[in-house]
C-alpha positions in Angstrom: 50.9 -88.7 -21.4 49.8 -86.4 -18.6 48.8 -83.8 -21.1 46.4 -86.3 -22.9 45.0 -87.5 -19.6 44.3 -83.9 -18.6 42.5 -83.1 -21.9 40.5 -86.4 -21.5 39.6 -85.6 -17.9 38.3 -82.1 -18.8 36.3 -83.4 -21.8 34.8 -86.2 -19.6 33.9 -83.8 -16.8 32.3 -81.4 -19.3 30.3 -84.2 -20.8 29.2 -85.3 -17.4 28.1 -81.8 -16.4 26.2 -81.4 -19.7 24.4 -84.7 -19.2 23.3 -83.9 -15.7 22.1 -80.5 -16.7 20.0 -81.9 -19.5 18.6 -84.6 -17.3 17.5 -82.2 -14.7 15.9 -79.9 -17.3 14.0 -82.8 -18.8 12.4 -83.5 -15.4 10.9 -80.0 -15.2 7.6 -79.2 -16.6 4.7 -81.3 -17.7 5.4 -85.0 -18.1 3.3 -86.3 -21.0 2.1 -89.9 -20.8 2.7 -92.1 -23.9 -0.7 -93.8 -23.7 -3.6 -94.2 -26.0 -6.8 -92.2 -25.6 -9.0 -95.1 -24.5 -6.4 -96.1 -21.9 -6.3 -92.5 -20.6 -10.1 -92.6 -20.3 -9.9 -95.7 -18.2 -7.1 -94.3 -16.1 -9.1 -91.1 -15.6 -12.1 -93.1 -14.3 -9.9 -95.1 -12.0 -7.9 -92.2 -10.5 -10.5 -89.4 -10.7 -8.0 -87.2 -12.6 -9.0 -85.2 -15.6 -7.2 -85.7 -19.0 -5.2 -82.8 -20.4 -4.5 -83.1 -24.1 -2.1 -81.0 -26.1 -3.5 -81.4 -29.6 -0.7 -80.2 -31.9 1.0 -80.7 -35.3 4.7 -80.9 -36.2 4.4 -77.9 -38.4 2.7 -75.6 -35.9 5.0 -72.7 -34.7 3.0 -71.8 -31.6 2.9 -75.5 -30.6 6.7 -75.7 -30.7 7.0 -72.5 -28.7 4.7 -73.8 -26.0 6.5 -77.1 -25.9 9.8 -75.3 -25.4 8.6 -72.7 -22.9 5.2 -73.0 -21.2 5.1 -76.8 -20.9 8.7 -76.8 -19.4 7.9 -74.4 -16.6 8.5 -76.0 -13.2 5.3 -74.6 -11.5 3.1 -75.6 -14.5 4.6 -79.1 -14.3 3.9 -79.5 -10.6 0.2 -78.5 -11.1 -0.4 -80.6 -14.2 1.6 -83.6 -13.2 -0.2 -83.8 -9.9 -3.8 -83.2 -11.1 -4.1 -84.4 -14.7 -3.3 -87.3 -17.0 -1.2 -85.4 -19.6 -1.2 -86.4 -23.2 0.4 -84.9 -26.3 -1.2 -86.0 -29.5 0.2 -85.2 -33.0 -3.1 -84.8 -34.7 -2.0 -85.6 -38.3 0.3 -88.6 -37.5 -0.8 -90.4 -34.4 -3.5 -93.0 -34.4 -5.7 -91.2 -31.9 -5.3 -87.8 -33.6 -8.1 -88.3 -36.2 -10.6 -89.6 -33.6 -9.9 -86.8 -31.1 -10.0 -84.1 -33.8 -13.4 -85.3 -35.0 -14.9 -85.9 -31.6 -13.8 -82.5 -30.1 -13.9 -80.5 -33.3 -10.2 -79.6 -33.3 -9.7 -77.1 -36.1 -6.7 -75.1 -35.1 -3.4 -75.7 -33.4 -2.5 -75.8 -30.6 -5.8 -76.8 -29.1 -5.7 -77.8 -25.4 -8.5 -80.1 -24.2 -9.6 -81.0 -20.7 -11.7 -84.1 -20.7 -13.2 -86.3 -18.0 -13.1 -90.1 -17.8 -16.4 -90.4 -19.7 -15.0 -88.5 -22.6 -17.0 -85.3 -21.9 -15.2 -82.1 -22.9 -14.8 -79.9 -19.8 -12.8 -77.1 -21.4 -11.2 -76.3 -24.8 -8.6 -73.5 -25.4 -7.1 -72.6 -28.8 -3.8 -71.0 -29.4 -0.5 -70.3 -27.6 -0.9 -70.1 -23.8 1.5 -68.3 -21.5 2.3 -69.7 -18.1 -0.4 -67.5 -16.4 -3.1 -68.4 -18.9 -2.3 -72.2 -18.6 -2.3 -72.0 -14.8 -5.7 -70.2 -15.0 -7.0 -73.0 -17.2 -6.0 -75.6 -14.7 -7.4 -73.7 -11.8 -10.7 -73.2 -13.6 -11.3 -77.0 -13.7 -9.8 -78.1 -10.4 
């Protein structure tokens, strides 16, 4: 009985450690809001923050790489979470995707958009962005 209890205890502690590690990793980086584009515009006008949109598709390799690396960087997260309303929009599947693609002429992925509360395009960047390039993008509009 002690043997089974020991195995159970080790498995439980391992699971607990894995869960805590995953939770802390999930909190690092950019936190993307699950809001509609029109709600983001209203929120931008109310808060004075610009809107950052990651316009991506599920099949885009560079999009996946940025989601796994650049967007998870702690420093990037601190800057973007504090200064922007962050949105991720799957351009071919989400309701706002078609409107955003037409309005801002999104033709390649990933496309990163910085927009003000009136819907005016402030900055548009196409392609994979490293931490340094994404930080430079943020600094150029702040």
